[in-house]
C-alpha positions in Angstrom: 76.0 137.1 184.8 74.8 133.6 185.6 77.2 133.4 188.6 75.9 136.7 190.0 72.3 135.5 189.6 73.0 132.1 191.1 74.6 133.8 194.1 71.3 135.5 194.8 69.2 132.3 194.5 67.4 131.5 197.8 66.1 128.2 196.6 67.1 125.6 194.1 64.8 124.1 191.5 65.0 120.5 190.6 63.3 118.4 187.9 63.7 114.9 186.4 64.6 113.4 183.1 61.0 113.2 182.0 60.9 117.0 181.6 62.6 116.5 178.2 64.8 119.6 178.6 68.4 119.6 177.4 70.9 119.2 180.3 72.9 122.2 179.1 69.8 124.4 179.3 69.0 123.1 182.8 72.6 123.9 183.9 72.4 127.4 182.4 69.1 128.0 184.2 70.4 126.7 187.5 68.1 123.7 187.6 69.2 120.4 189.2 68.3 117.1 187.5 67.2 113.8 189.1 68.1 111.2 186.5 65.8 108.4 185.5 66.8 105.0 184.3 65.7 102.7 181.5 66.5 99.1 180.7 67.1 96.9 177.7 69.2 93.8 177.0 69.4 93.2 180.7 71.3 96.5 181.4 70.5 99.8 183.1 71.0 103.0 181.1 70.8 106.6 182.0 70.8 109.7 179.8 73.0 112.3 181.4 72.8 114.5 178.3 69.8 114.7 176.0 72.0 116.6 173.5 74.0 113.4 173.1 70.9 111.1 173.0 70.6 109.6 169.5 66.8 109.4 169.2 66.9 107.9 165.7 69.1 105.0 166.8 67.0 104.5 169.9 63.6 104.4 168.2 65.1 102.2 165.4 66.2 99.8 168.1 62.6 99.6 169.4 61.2 99.3 165.9 63.5 96.3 165.4 62.0 94.6 168.5 64.1 95.5 171.5 61.9 95.9 174.5 62.7 98.9 176.7 61.4 99.1 180.2 61.4 101.6 183.0 61.3 101.3 186.8 60.3 103.2 189.9 63.0 105.7 191.0 64.3 104.9 194.5 63.9 107.7 197.1 67.6 107.6 197.7 68.2 109.1 194.3 66.2 112.2 195.3 67.9 112.3 198.7 71.3 112.2 197.0 70.3 115.1 194.7 68.6 117.3 197.3 71.0 116.8 200.2 74.0 118.9 199.0 71.7 121.9 198.3 70.1 121.7 201.7 73.5 121.4 203.4 74.5 124.7 201.7 71.5 126.4 203.3 69.2 126.5 200.3 65.6 125.4 200.0 64.4 123.0 197.4 61.5 123.3 194.9 61.0 120.0 192.9 58.9 120.1 189.8 58.3 116.5 188.8 56.6 114.0 186.6 52.9 113.2 187.1 52.0 110.9 189.9 49.2 109.7 187.6 51.5 107.9 185.3 54.5 107.1 187.5 55.2 106.0 191.1 58.4 108.0 191.1 56.7 111.1 192.4 55.8 109.1 195.5 59.5 108.3 196.0 60.2 112.0 195.9 57.6 112.5 198.7 59.3 109.8 200.8 62.7 111.5 200.2 61.3 114.9 201.2 59.7 113.5 204.4 63.1 112.0 205.4 65.0 115.2 204.6 62.6 117.5 206.4 63.5 115.6 209.6 67.2 116.1 208.9 66.9 119.7 207.8 63.9 121.1 209.8 64.9 124.7 209.1 64.8 124.2 205.3 61.8 124.3 203.0 61.2 121.4 200.6 58.3 122.0 198.2 57.2 119.3 195.7 55.0 120.0 192.7 53.2 117.1 190.9 52.9 118.6 187.5 50.2 116.1 186.4 52.3 116.0 183.2 55.3 114.5 181.5 57.7 115.4 178.7 57.6 119.0 177.7 54.3 119.6 179.5 56.4 119.1 182.6 59.3 121.0 181.1 57.2 124.1 180.4 56.3 124.1 184.1 59.9 123.9 185.0 60.6 127.0 182.8 57.7 128.8 184.5 59.3 128.1 187.9 62.7 129.5 186.6 61.0 132.7 185.4 59.3 133.2 188.7 62.5 132.7 190.7 64.3 135.1 188.4 61.6 137.7 189.2 62.1 137.2 192.9 59.1 135.0 193.7 59.6 133.1 196.9 59.5 129.4 197.0 56.0 129.0 198.6 54.4 131.4 196.3 56.0 129.8 193.3 55.0 126.3 194.3 51.4 127.5 194.9 51.3 129.1 191.5 52.5 125.9 189.8 50.0 123.8 191.7 47.3 126.1 190.3 48.5 126.6 186.7 49.2 122.9 186.2 45.5 122.5 185.6 45.9 124.8 182.5 48.6 122.6 181.0 47.1 120.8 178.0 48.6 117.6 176.7 47.3 115.9 173.5 49.1 113.2 171.6 48.8 110.4 169.2 50.8 107.2 168.5 51.7 105.5 165.3 51.4 101.9 166.7 49.1 100.9 169.5 51.2 98.0 170.7 53.3 100.1 173.0 50.2 101.5 174.7 48.8 97.9 174.9 52.0 96.7 176.6 51.8 99.4 179.3 48.0 98.8 179.8 46.8 102.0 178.2 44.5 100.2 175.7 43.0 96.7 175.5 44.5 93.9 173.3 41.4 93.8 171.1 41.4 97.5 170.5 45.1 97.4 169.7 44.7 94.6 167.2 41.7 96.2 165.5 43.4 99.6 165.5 46.5 98.3 163.9 44.6 96.6 161.1 42.3 99.5 160.4 44.9 102.2 160.8 42.9 103.7 163.7 44.9 106.3 165.5 43.9 107.2 169.1 43.9 110.7 170.4 45.1 110.8 174.0 45.3 113.4 176.7 46.3 114.1 180.3 43.1 114.1 182.5 42.5 116.1 185.7 44.4 113.4 187.7 47.4 113.4 185.4 46.5 110.0 183.9 46.5 109.2 180.2 43.1 108.7 178.7 41.8 108.2 175.1 39.2 110.7 174.1 38.9 110.1 170.4 39.9 107.7 167.6 40.4 108.7 163.9 41.5 106.8 160.8 44.9 107.7 159.5 47.9 109.6 160.6 47.1 112.8 158.8 43.7 113.1 160.4 45.1 112.5 163.9 47.6 115.4 163.4 44.8 117.6 162.1 42.7 116.8 165.2 45.6 117.7 167.5 45.7 121.1 165.8 41.9 121.4 166.3 42.3 120.8 170.0 45.0 123.5 170.1 42.8 126.0 168.3 39.9 125.2 170.7 41.7 125.4 174.0 44.8 127.6 173.7 44.9 131.0 175.4 47.2 133.9 174.8 49.2 131.9 172.3 51.2 134.9 171.2 52.6 135.2 174.7 53.3 131.5 175.3 56.0 128.9 174.6 54.5 125.5 173.5 56.1 122.1 173.3 56.1 119.4 170.7 57.7 116.0 171.4 58.0 113.2 168.8 59.3 109.6 168.7 61.6 110.0 165.7 59.1 111.5 163.4 60.4 115.0 162.8 58.4 115.4 159.5 55.1 114.9 161.4 56.2 117.4 164.0 56.8 120.0 161.3 53.4 119.3 159.7 51.8 119.9 163.1 53.7 123.1 163.6 52.5 124.4 160.2 48.9 123.7 161.3 49.4 125.4 164.7 50.8 128.6 163.0 47.7 129.1 160.8 45.3 130.6 163.4 47.1 131.0 166.7 50.9 131.1 166.2 52.7 130.8 169.5 55.5 133.0 170.7 57.9 130.1 170.7 58.0 126.4 170.0 60.3 123.8 171.7 60.4 120.9 169.2 62.2 117.9 170.6 62.6 114.1 170.3 60.9 112.2 173.1 63.4 111.4 175.9 63.9 107.6 176.2 61.9 106.9 179.4 58.5 108.3 178.3 59.4 107.3 174.7 59.6 103.7 175.8 55.9 103.8 176.7 54.5 105.7 173.7 56.8 104.2 171.1 58.3 105.3 167.8 56.1 107.6 165.8 54.4 109.2 168.9 53.6 112.8 168.5 52.6 115.1 171.4 51.6 118.7 171.8 51.8 120.7 175.1 50.5 124.2 175.7 48.9 126.4 178.4 45.2 126.7 177.7 41.7 126.6 179.2 41.1 124.5 182.3 38.2 122.8 180.5 40.7 120.8 178.4 41.6 118.2 180.9 38.1 117.0 181.9 36.7 117.4 178.3 35.6 114.1 176.8 36.0 115.1 173.1 
């Protein structure tokens, strides 16, 4: 069945590791993957299979003091991924990580410009999801659904560019030092927050950047406030799949799910450990919620 469907595909969908979707699922859906790298102990690492990623060991390593870093993806990696598809006569739709939090999307643009000169007869459409993790992944799944329904590449790209503004991302972290290290919060706020158990509530803004919109005391309250944001902004929950990503804190993810199911239970929930690249920036104990909702969410200040 999959082979018959793939034969009929007129364009290929690509995403990157930050979408937080299992590689086996991407393969089943006919989605190509641009792998991202992360670094520790002086070595480069790539996750070629999230199913084999040991999130507990990874986040324990970070808890123990190992510093994990990420870097800009070179345009050549996108060129290497897209070229075989273009040579086969297919167009490319790339659904990628927010340009507001990573320069890697700019590398995809450079690669696309180069390939358009080499393959002028082919279409290469890029979608900046203004998101990361499963907020990006949910948009990939929306692209797959559209393609399966016969939606052409330009219409699908335009739909995603519009609906990305409805993607709501809200998250909290257990320790502020990882946000401090990546410049998301000042040293003073990080120090005070750690002492007083102040937990920030963060979100993706209209430009796809991460901003702090509230601070509460204690982990339980931060999870409750995430659920309150969901109740306020979710739309058509009964028809939607939502995403939850966590930095090796599955119990907190389950507590959040219980709160979400009280008033507006979603059709489906993808609950996953944060992939290592985004996880390196938010740290162990991070908990994030992603859902399609009202456009007012991104610009809202509380």
